[in-house]
C-alpha positions in Angstrom: -38.7 24.6 9.7 -38.8 24.3 5.7 -36.3 26.6 4.3 -33.9 26.3 1.5 -31.4 29.0 -0.1 -29.4 27.6 -3.4 -27.1 29.8 -5.7 -26.7 28.6 -8.9 -27.3 29.0 -12.7 -30.4 28.7 -14.6 -30.0 25.8 -17.3 -32.6 26.9 -19.7 -35.1 30.0 -20.2 -37.6 30.0 -17.8 -41.1 28.6 -18.7 -43.7 31.2 -17.6 -47.3 30.2 -17.8 -50.3 32.5 -16.3 -53.5 30.7 -14.8 -56.9 30.7 -16.0 -59.9 31.5 -13.7 -62.4 33.7 -12.3 -59.6 36.0 -10.2 -57.1 37.7 -12.1 -54.2 35.9 -13.9 -51.3 34.8 -12.1 -48.0 34.3 -13.4 -46.4 30.9 -12.8 -42.9 30.5 -13.7 -41.0 26.9 -13.7 -37.1 27.0 -14.1 -34.2 24.4 -13.0 -31.7 25.9 -11.3 -28.0 23.8 -12.1 -26.3 24.3 -8.8 -22.7 22.8 -8.3 -21.8 20.3 -5.3 -18.9 21.3 -3.5 -17.1 17.8 -3.5 -17.9 15.5 -6.3 -18.0 11.6 -5.3 -16.0 9.2 -8.0 -18.7 8.4 -10.8 -21.1 11.2 -10.2 -22.0 14.1 -11.5 -20.9 17.4 -9.8 -24.1 19.1 -10.4 -27.6 18.8 -9.3 -30.6 20.5 -11.6 -33.1 21.9 -8.7 -36.6 22.4 -10.0 -38.0 25.8 -9.0 -41.4 27.4 -9.5 -42.3 31.2 -8.7 -45.7 32.3 -8.7 -47.6 35.9 -9.0 -44.8 38.7 -8.7 -41.7 36.4 -8.4 -43.1 34.9 -11.7 -43.5 38.0 -13.4 -39.8 39.1 -12.5 -38.6 35.5 -13.5 -40.4 35.9 -17.0 -38.8 39.7 -17.5 -35.2 39.2 -16.0 -34.0 35.7 -15.8 -32.9 33.7 -18.4 -30.4 30.5 -19.2 -27.0 31.0 -17.6 -27.9 33.7 -15.2 -26.3 32.9 -11.7 -29.0 33.6 -9.3 -29.6 33.0 -5.5 -33.0 31.6 -4.6 -34.7 31.3 -1.3 -38.1 29.1 -0.6 -39.3 26.1 0.6 -39.2 22.4 -0.7 -42.4 21.3 -1.8 -43.5 17.7 -2.4 -46.5 16.5 -4.4 -47.9 13.8 -5.7 -50.5 12.7 -8.8 -51.8 9.9 -10.7 -50.6 9.7 -14.4 -52.9 8.6 -17.4 -52.0 4.9 -16.6 -53.0 5.1 -12.8 -49.5 5.2 -11.7 -48.8 7.4 -8.7 -45.9 9.9 -9.6 -44.0 12.2 -7.1 -42.0 15.5 -7.8 -40.2 18.0 -5.6 -39.8 21.5 -6.3 -38.4 24.4 -4.4 -41.5 27.3 -4.2 -39.7 30.2 -5.0 -40.1 33.3 -2.2 -37.2 35.4 -3.1 -34.8 35.2 -6.0 -32.0 37.7 -6.5 -29.3 38.3 -9.1 -26.0 36.5 -7.9 -23.6 38.0 -10.6 -23.7 41.9 -12.5 -25.6 42.1 -15.7 -22.0 43.4 -17.4 -20.3 39.9 -16.1 -23.1 38.1 -17.5 -23.4 39.3 -20.9 -19.6 39.2 -21.3 -19.5 35.8 -20.1 -22.6 35.0 -22.5 -20.4 36.7 -25.5 -17.6 34.4 -24.5 -19.7 31.3 -24.0 -17.0 29.9 -22.2 -15.9 29.0 -19.0 -12.4 27.5 -19.2 -9.7 29.2 -17.4 -7.2 31.6 -19.3 -3.5 31.3 -18.7 -2.6 31.6 -15.1 -5.5 29.3 -14.2 -7.5 32.2 -13.8 -11.2 32.2 -15.3 -12.6 35.1 -17.2 -14.0 37.0 -14.2 -10.1 37.1 -12.9 -10.9 34.0 -10.1 -8.8 31.0 -9.7 -10.3 27.8 -8.3 -9.2 26.9 -5.0 -7.2 23.5 -4.4 -8.9 21.2 -2.2 -5.6 20.1 -0.8 -5.2 23.6 0.9 -4.9 23.1 4.5 -7.4 25.0 6.9 -4.1 25.9 9.0 -2.9 28.0 6.0 -6.2 29.9 5.8 -6.0 33.6 7.3 -9.5 33.6 9.0 
């Protein structure tokens, strides 16, 4: 089974192009999704930037509604493809082919975050959305479920 589910923020505005051919033009949207890792190893980045591609209606949706910084949930499949560059070297890429994409935050929350342009915690350890980070030192026995 080839199924991937991701949630993260768009690292940049989507790049949308339309196919050229005999048939009706097909929207092809490309964007990078910044997905935080749950655990960070020393010396490693705690965010992965996952390339995503949305075709057709999903591409049109991307062009119309998604922009840099938005939190989205994406489901799709992983595709690995190869090609030869102009120097004859074989190149590989791995990307997520989007089947579904949904907003993972409200428009008001996104616009509020965009206008403040910061995610640093405010006083009391809470961020602008009223959430605080859970300490990794919490024991599972302390959780109510």
